[in-house]
N, C-alpha and C positions, 0 to 999 in steps of 0.2 A: 398076499402068501409071505412069510421072512425067510426069508434065506438061513441054511441050515449050515451048522461048524463042521468042517469035514474031522475036526479033531476036536472032542470034549475035553478032554484034557489040556488042550492050551498050549503054548509056547514056553518052553523052559522047564515043561515036566515031561520029557522024553517023546513027547508026538511032534508034529509036523504043521504049523500054525498057517493058515490060508487066510488071506484076505480076499475082501470083494468087492470088485468096482465093472461099475456099469457091465454085470453080469459075467466078469471071467476071472478069475482065480489069480492071484499072483504070490508066489510063495516067499514067506518072511522069513531072515535070518532068523536062527534062534539066539536066544539073549549072550548064551556062553560065546556063540561066535563073534555075536557084534563088538562084545568086549574087546574079544582078541583084538578086531578091526582096530576099534577104538585106542586101544593102549600103540599099538602098533604106529597108527598115524600124530598119535603124542611125541612117541621117539624119535620120528623123522624130523616130525618139526623143531624138536627141542637140539637136535643135532644142528640142522641151521642153523641155530643161534649159536650155540657154545664151541663149534669147531671153528668161524672166523675169527672170533673173540679170541681162542686160543692162539692162533696163528700171529694174531697182535701182540698178545702179551708175549708169543716166545722174540718177536724182533723187537718191542720196545726193552725185554729183558738184557738183549745181547746190548744194544747203546748203551745201557744204563751200567753194564756191570763194568764197564773199562772207561774212568775215565782219560780225556785226551786234551794233550793242551802243544801249543808250539814253542821251541827255541831257536834264536838264531844265533848263529856264529859266522864274522869276518875271515876270511884268510885269503893272504895274499900268495900270490903264486907269479911274480916279476916274469918270466919265462912264460908263462901260460897265455892260453886262447883268451884268458880274461885275469888280469890280476889282480883283479880283489874281485873274488866271488862269497855271494851269500850262501851259508849252508843252512839248510832249514830240516829241523827234527821234527817228527810227529812224536811226543812220549807220552805215552802209554804205562797206564795205571792199571792194574788187575784186582778191581775191589771186586771180584767174585769169591766164591766159597770153594774152589774149584780151578782150574787148567781152562784157559779159554783158548779157541783156535779156530782159524778161519784162511779161506782159499781168496788172493786179489789181484789184480795186478798193478801194483805198486807204480806206473808210469802212466798208469791211467788215473789219475787222480783232479779230482775238480776244485783248480786252483783260481784264485783271483786276486788281483791286487788292487786296492781301492786310495782312493788318495784321502787329503782332513778331511774332505766334504764328503766323502762317502762314495764316492761316483770312481766307475772301474777307470783302469789306467789303461789306455792302448798298448799294446805290444808290439814291437819295431819291426821292420822288416825283417824276415830271418826264414834259415833254410835249417829240417832238422835231420836227424833220422836217428830214431830212437827204436831199440830191441823190443819189445811188448810180449811177454808171457806172465801166464799168472800161476803164483804158487802158494805152498800151503803154509801156514806160520801160526805158531804155537806161543803161546805167555802164560807161563806157569803160574801156581797160584801163589802169591803175594808178591808177586814181582813186577818192576817196574822197566821200561825199556825206553832209550830214547833211539827212534828209528830213524835214519838219513832218509828223507824223500824227495831231497834236491835232489840235480845230476847234472849230466851234459848232455851232447846230442845235438846241442841248437847252435849253428851259427848268426849271430846278430849282428846287425848293422849300427854302427850311432861312435859316441864317444867312447871306447872301451876302456882306455886311459881312467879317466877320470869319474867314470862310472861304477856303480856295484850291480854284477849280474847276479840274476835270479832266476832260476831255471826249477820247475816245478811241473809237475803234470803235464808231459809237454808243452809248454809254454814257458818264454821268457821274456824276462823284462831288463834295462838298465834304469838303477836309479840313481839319483843323486846321495853321494855317500855322507854328505853333510846335513843332511833332511832325511833317512830312512828313517826316524823316529814320526816322521809326519806321516808315512804312507801303514795303511794293514793289511793282512794278508786272511783271506777266507779259505777253508781247506772243507771237502769232502771226500770221500773215499766210499764207494761202493763194492761188492762183493759176496761172497756165500759163508755165513755164519756157521760155528759149530762145525766146520768142514775141516780135517787136517793133513786127509790124503791127496797130495797135489800130481799122486797119477791118475787119480780119477778124474773125468769133466763133471765139475757142476752140472745140476740140472735146475731149471726153473729159474725163473728173474734175478736178477741182482736187487740187496738189499744195501740200506745203507747202514755200512759199521761204523766210521767216526767220522764225523763231522764237530768241524772246530769256528765259531764264530768268526767276525771279523778281529784281528790279533795284533795290535802294534808292534811292528818290527824293531825291536830293541835288540839291540846287539848284546850277546854276555859276552 
C-alpha cells in the first residue's frame, strides 16, 4: 500500500509538505523559508571574506599615502655630553587627498644601524633614561614634515670625542666621523593610524605606520 501525502497541494503552495522515511513523517521547510536561510548563509560567508580584505586595504592605504625618508645632519656641541651628534629626521610627505593623523610613541622607534656588509652594528655599553608617552600627530593635506626622531637620554661609553653619537629609538651608537657614509640606518615606527585624539587610549594592536629601508648615512 502506497503512503499518502498529508498535503495534496504540496510545498510552496500554502500547504505543509511531509516527507516519509521508515514510516515516520518529518516536516520540510517551505520553499520561501529555505530561500531566506540560504541567502543569510551566503551573506555571512561573504562578510567573512570582505571584512578582513577591507581591514587589510585600510592598513595598506595608510602606509602608502605618506612617503617616508630619512635626512641626517651633524651637530657639534663641544661642551655637551657628545661633542659630535648625528641628528636624524624622519621626512614625511602627505600624498593623500586629506589630512593624515595617527597616535604613536616616537621614542619606541625600531632602529638598526648596518655596516657596509649589511650586518647589524652592536651598541656600546650604555645607560638610558628615556621618558615614554604616546601622542597624537596630524600631517595636513599637501604638507611635508621633517620630524626629529633622534634624542638624548642615553649615556654611552667609548671614544666620544673622536666619534659621532647616534641615538634613536631607545638605542645608541658611536660611529667614526670619517666613514659615516659606510653605514646605513633602517627604521620602523608602529602606532595607531587615523587617530588624532591623544587623550583617548587607542585600542587594538599597533600597526606599521612608517617603514624606511636601510638608508646610507649621508650628512647634509
